[in-house]
C-alpha positions as CSV (number, residue, x, y, z in Angstrom):
1,M,22.5,-1.4,-66.8
2,K,19.4,-2.9,-65.7
3,L,19.2,-4.1,-62.0
4,T,17.3,-7.2,-61.1
5,P,14.4,-6.7,-58.4
6,I,16.7,-8.4,-55.7
7,Q,19.5,-5.8,-56.4
8,K,17.0,-2.9,-56.5
9,R,15.8,-4.1,-53.2
10,A,19.2,-4.3,-51.6
11,E,20.2,-0.8,-53.0
12,R,17.0,0.6,-51.5
13,K,17.9,-1.0,-48.1
14,A,21.4,0.2,-48.4
15,R,20.3,3.9,-49.1
16,N,17.5,3.9,-46.3
17,H,19.6,2.4,-43.6
18,S,21.0,4.7,-41.4
19,D,23.4,4.0,-38.3
20,L,20.8,4.8,-35.8
21,D,21.8,3.3,-32.4
22,M,19.5,3.7,-29.3
23,N,21.3,4.9,-26.2
24,L,19.8,2.6,-23.6
25,V,21.7,4.1,-20.8
26,A,19.4,7.0,-20.4
27,L,16.4,4.7,-20.6
28,I,17.8,2.7,-17.9
29,D,18.3,5.5,-15.7
30,I,14.9,6.8,-16.1
31,F,13.5,3.3,-15.2
32,T,15.8,3.3,-12.2
33,I,14.5,6.5,-10.9
34,L,10.9,5.3,-11.5
35,I,11.4,2.2,-9.7
36,F,13.0,4.0,-6.7
37,F,10.1,6.5,-6.5
38,L,7.6,3.9,-6.6
39,M,9.1,1.8,-4.0
40,S,9.7,4.9,-1.6
41,S,6.2,6.1,-2.1
42,T,4.3,2.9,-1.1
43,G,3.1,4.3,2.0
44,V,4.6,1.6,4.2
45,E,6.0,2.8,7.5
46,V,8.5,0.6,8.8
47,L,10.4,1.1,12.2
48,S,14.1,0.5,12.1
49,T,15.0,-1.9,14.6
50,A,18.3,-2.8,16.0
51,Q,19.4,-6.3,15.4
52,A,19.9,-6.8,19.2
53,V,16.2,-6.1,19.8
54,K,13.7,-9.2,19.2
55,L,10.4,-7.7,19.1
56,P,7.2,-9.7,20.4
57,Q,4.7,-10.8,17.7
58,S,1.3,-9.3,17.6
59,T,-1.9,-9.5,15.2
60,A,-2.2,-5.6,15.7
61,E,-3.4,-4.3,12.2
62,K,-3.1,-0.5,13.0
63,S,0.0,1.2,11.4
64,P,2.3,2.9,13.5
65,R,2.6,6.8,13.5
66,E,5.8,8.6,13.5
67,M,6.8,9.5,16.8
68,L,9.8,9.3,19.3
69,V,11.2,5.9,19.8
70,V,12.8,4.4,23.0
71,T,14.7,1.4,22.2
72,V,15.3,-1.1,25.1
73,S,17.7,-3.8,24.2
74,A,19.3,-6.4,26.4
75,T,22.1,-4.2,27.6
76,D,21.1,-0.4,26.4
77,I,18.4,2.1,26.7
78,L,18.3,4.3,23.5
79,V,16.1,7.3,22.7
80,G,16.1,8.2,19.0
81,G,19.1,5.8,18.4
82,R,21.2,7.6,21.2
83,K,22.2,5.6,24.1
84,V,21.2,7.3,27.3
85,A,21.7,4.5,29.8
86,T,22.5,0.7,30.4
87,V,19.8,-1.7,31.5
88,A,22.2,-2.6,34.5
89,E,22.0,1.0,35.6
90,A,18.0,1.3,35.2
91,L,17.6,-2.0,37.1
92,A,19.8,-0.9,39.9
93,T,18.1,2.5,40.3
94,Q,16.0,2.8,43.4
95,G,12.3,3.5,42.5
96,D,11.0,3.6,39.0
97,L,12.3,6.8,37.7
98,I,15.4,6.4,35.5
99,A,17.0,10.0,35.6
100,P,19.1,9.8,32.4
101,L,15.8,8.6,30.3
102,K,13.9,11.4,32.0
103,A,16.5,14.1,31.1
104,E,16.5,13.0,27.4
105,L,12.8,12.8,27.1
106,D,12.6,16.2,28.6
107,L,15.0,17.4,26.1
108,Q,13.0,15.8,23.2
109,A,9.8,17.3,24.5
110,T,11.2,20.8,24.4
111,R,12.1,20.6,20.8
112,T,9.8,23.0,18.8
113,V,7.9,22.1,15.6
114,L,8.4,24.3,12.5
115,R,4.8,24.1,11.6
116,K,2.1,24.3,14.2
117,E,-0.4,22.3,12.4
118,N,2.2,19.4,12.7
119,E,2.5,19.9,16.4
120,P,0.8,16.7,18.3
121,Q,-2.0,17.3,20.8
122,N,-0.1,15.2,23.2
123,Q,3.3,13.9,23.5
124,S,3.7,10.4,22.1
125,V,6.2,7.8,22.3
126,T,6.9,4.2,21.2
127,I,9.1,1.7,23.4
128,M,10.7,-0.7,21.4
129,G,11.6,-3.2,23.9
130,D,13.4,-6.7,23.5
131,K,10.8,-9.6,24.1
132,S,13.2,-10.9,26.9
133,I,13.5,-7.7,29.0
134,P,12.1,-8.1,32.6
135,Y,8.7,-6.3,33.2
136,S,10.3,-4.3,36.0
137,L,12.6,-2.5,33.4
138,L,9.7,-2.0,31.1
139,R,7.5,-0.5,33.9
140,K,10.3,1.7,34.8
141,V,10.7,2.9,31.2
142,M,6.9,3.6,31.1
143,Y,6.9,5.6,34.3
144,T,9.6,7.6,33.4
145,A,8.0,8.5,30.2
146,A,4.7,9.5,32.0
147,R,6.8,11.7,34.3
148,A,8.2,13.4,31.2
149,N,4.7,14.2,30.1
150,F,4.7,11.4,27.3
151,S,1.1,10.3,27.9
152,D,0.6,8.5,24.6
153,V,2.7,5.3,24.9
154,S,2.7,2.7,22.3
155,F,4.6,-0.6,22.0
156,A,6.6,-1.7,18.8
157,V,5.8,-5.3,17.8
158,S,6.5,-7.5,14.7
159,Q,3.1,-8.4,12.9
160,K,2.2,-12.1,12.7
161,A,1.5,-13.6,9.5
162,S,-2.4,-13.7,9.3
163,K,-4.1,-17.0,8.7
164,A,-6.1,-17.1,5.7
């Protein structure tokens, strides 16, 4: 029995055809991990802000360093995300020293660094204050930070879009 060229071709195709299915799940997992790695290692440092805090805008181009953050919202004062005092208490105190804030900053200053080369030369703090807080409260927070030996004080701001 002689086969026509079309029949020979069909037979060859049937013989060489293997049921090889690609497993795309493993490939998708690899790409997901790769995308996650690339997104997490972009080098952009972002301070997490509470939704209750509306930061003022600035044209500062210097990127923030990682340091202790004092958040001053319209109602609370937080150190590293932990509530230490209310704004009403802080405004009602006589003088510029906020005692609970100083106690927490003193506690944070006594924490030891595991590796000596990571130890900062001076204590640094970032004040993340709502743009509507009164200056008298901001002055009390800065004074208290200075009394707790945090000599390097920075303010967190939102970066304005630059005009090109």
